[in-house]
Phi, psi and omega in degrees: 000321181295324179296318179295324178295318179296318178296319179296317179297317179296321178295317179296318178296319179297317178295319180296318179295319178297319180295314180296322177299317179296316181296316180296319178296319179296319179296318179295322178295318179296314180297318178297321178295317179297315180295325178295319177295317179298318179295321179295319179294319179296318178296319177297319179296318178296318180296318179295317179296323179293322179290325181291322181295329178280000000 
């Protein structure tokens, strides 16, 4: 019985680590997407300012 409890605990820990890894990766993807949009808007603003000066 003790062996099964140890295996169950290891499986639960493995699932928790996999879930946290997925959540952290999803958060990084969201932050990266937001930063990519901000960079695109900044690049567009620089391009518009460059076009207005000419």
